[in-house]
C-alpha angles and dihedrals in degrees: 000000000000120000116190116211129187126197115247109232118241105250097170089113088072091070090072095044119115090222089064087062098046105044134249100271092087093049099043103038126173114275110281094020123125121266092194095109092049091050091051091054091046091051089062096043117110093211099047094122092050089051093050092047090052092049093049095046092047096042094237104193101185137056136009114305124176091354096303130109125224092266093048093050091048090052090048092051092048092050093050116102 
């Protein structure tokens, strides 16, 4: 019998994130909506780099993570060696 297990990522860093205190609407806007407000909040967040690192390593495809939109993260991944 084979049981596959996967490690659950440590998401405790999210507790200190400013987005956790403001709600997801800013960070997951409707298509075509502005992400300006989310980016402003991210710019003030003390764990912005941890958030971005998480999004890049987990291939988050939607929303603003670490101050970058989906398109910006895709461009960053493509530019990486």
